[in-house]
C-alpha positions in Angstrom: 165.2 251.1 35.2 164.6 251.2 31.4 162.9 247.8 31.5 160.1 248.7 33.8 159.9 252.5 33.1 159.3 252.0 29.3 156.6 249.5 30.1 155.0 251.9 32.5 154.8 254.6 29.8 153.5 252.2 27.2 150.8 250.6 29.4 150.1 253.3 32.0 147.2 252.3 34.1 146.8 248.9 32.5 147.3 245.4 34.2 150.7 245.2 32.5 151.9 248.6 34.0 154.7 247.8 36.5 153.9 250.9 38.5 150.1 250.3 38.8 149.1 250.4 42.4 145.7 250.2 44.1 143.8 253.4 44.6 145.0 254.7 48.0 142.7 257.6 48.4 141.0 257.4 51.8 143.4 254.6 52.9 146.0 256.5 54.9 147.6 253.5 56.5 148.1 251.6 53.3 149.4 254.9 51.7 151.9 255.2 54.5 153.0 251.6 54.0 153.7 252.2 50.3 155.7 255.3 51.2 157.7 253.6 53.9 158.9 251.0 51.3 161.3 253.7 50.1 163.5 252.9 53.1 164.3 249.4 51.7 165.3 250.9 48.3 169.1 250.6 48.9 169.2 247.1 50.2 166.8 246.0 47.5 168.9 247.5 44.8 172.1 246.0 46.3 170.6 242.5 46.4 169.5 243.0 42.8 173.1 242.9 41.6 174.1 239.3 42.5 170.6 238.0 41.6 170.8 239.7 38.2 174.3 238.5 37.5 173.3 234.9 38.4 170.1 235.2 36.3 172.1 236.2 33.2 173.7 232.7 33.3 171.1 230.6 35.2 167.8 230.6 33.3 165.9 229.3 36.3 166.5 232.6 38.1 165.2 234.8 35.3 161.6 234.7 36.3 162.4 235.7 39.9 164.8 238.5 38.7 162.4 239.8 36.1 159.3 239.8 38.2 160.8 241.1 41.5 163.5 243.5 40.4 162.4 244.4 36.9 158.7 244.4 37.9 157.7 242.4 34.8 153.9 241.9 34.8 153.6 240.1 31.4 153.0 236.7 33.0 155.3 235.3 30.3 158.1 232.8 30.9 161.2 235.0 31.0 163.8 232.2 31.0 164.7 232.9 27.3 163.9 236.6 27.3 166.9 238.4 25.9 166.2 241.7 27.6 166.2 240.1 31.0 169.6 238.5 30.3 170.9 241.9 29.1 169.6 243.6 32.3 171.3 240.9 34.4 174.6 241.4 32.7 174.3 245.2 33.1 174.5 244.7 36.9 178.2 243.9 36.6 179.3 247.6 36.7 177.4 248.3 39.9 178.6 245.0 41.4 182.3 245.7 40.6 182.0 249.2 42.0 180.5 247.9 45.3 183.3 245.4 45.7 186.1 247.8 44.8 184.9 250.8 46.9 182.8 249.5 49.8 183.5 252.6 51.9 182.5 254.9 49.1 179.3 253.0 48.7 178.5 252.9 52.4 179.2 256.6 53.1 178.9 258.3 49.7 176.1 256.4 48.1 173.8 255.0 50.8 173.1 258.3 52.7 172.3 260.3 49.6 169.9 257.6 48.4 168.3 256.8 51.8 167.7 260.5 52.8 165.4 261.4 49.9 163.9 257.9 49.7 160.8 258.8 51.7 159.9 262.1 50.0 160.6 260.4 46.6 158.3 257.6 47.5 155.7 260.0 48.7 156.0 262.1 45.5 155.7 259.0 43.3 152.3 258.4 44.7 151.2 261.8 43.4 152.1 260.9 39.8 148.9 259.0 39.0 145.4 258.5 40.1 145.9 254.7 39.8 142.6 254.2 38.1 142.6 251.3 35.6 143.0 252.4 32.0 141.9 250.6 28.9 143.7 252.6 26.2 146.6 254.9 25.5 144.7 258.0 24.3 145.8 261.5 25.4 142.4 261.9 27.1 143.2 258.9 29.2 146.6 260.3 30.2 145.0 263.6 31.1 142.4 261.8 33.3 144.8 259.5 35.1 148.1 261.4 35.4 149.0 264.4 37.6 151.3 267.4 37.6 152.5 268.2 41.1 155.0 270.2 43.1 155.5 272.9 40.5 156.5 275.7 42.8 160.2 276.6 43.2 160.2 275.5 46.8 158.6 272.1 45.9 161.1 271.7 43.1 164.0 272.3 45.5 162.9 269.5 47.9 160.5 267.2 46.1 160.5 267.4 42.4 163.9 268.5 41.0 164.6 268.7 37.3 160.9 269.4 36.4 159.8 265.8 37.2 156.6 267.2 38.6 155.5 268.0 35.1 154.3 264.5 34.8 151.3 264.8 32.5 153.4 266.1 29.5 156.2 263.7 30.4 153.7 260.9 29.7 152.3 262.5 26.6 155.8 263.1 25.2 158.2 260.7 27.1 161.1 261.5 24.7 161.1 265.2 25.5 164.0 266.4 27.8 163.2 267.4 31.3 164.3 271.0 30.7 161.6 271.5 28.0 158.7 270.2 30.1 157.6 273.5 31.7 157.3 275.2 28.2 155.5 272.1 26.9 153.1 272.1 29.8 152.4 275.8 29.3 151.5 275.1 25.6 149.1 272.3 26.7 147.5 274.5 29.3 147.0 277.2 26.7 145.6 275.0 24.0 143.7 272.4 26.1 142.2 274.8 28.6 140.0 273.2 31.2 140.7 269.7 29.9 144.3 269.9 31.1 144.3 268.7 34.8 145.1 271.2 37.5 148.3 270.3 39.5 148.0 268.5 42.8 
């Protein structure tokens, strides 16, 4: 997760942004297809474990592992990329747990992940406008990033732990989730109309 999420924050909206998607406004069927991908999250993550472990020792698999599971968009040859090797080795813990406790994984892990997968995928589409960005200025973040689902009922079902405060999360990615509402209030007060209204 760290591999692609940090790159998303660094290059948000750029070609190298792992989360950059086409603009789906006015394209309901394509939008639905992107949301429905959330249903394959668990098998996708499960398959990532053996591929990552093999990639940590077989250089020929590192480009596949890095581009498919780590969402690398650098276009570079990843066969000697240390961070890809480290990610592959980090799969060991999940792999051992899955082998040791298959019933716990099947009944205690899979349902809690699959059930919120669709609303999480839907919510993820609201984070950004997915317009190409050319720089990392605050003004660009304000223009391309959205706050959403800020009401208590929305937080309960769609955006727990203040993750709907997405604009300030991008401006200050190291700030803890519990501090995001206060930080957003500060920006709304000091930025006025330039701070985007929540979706």
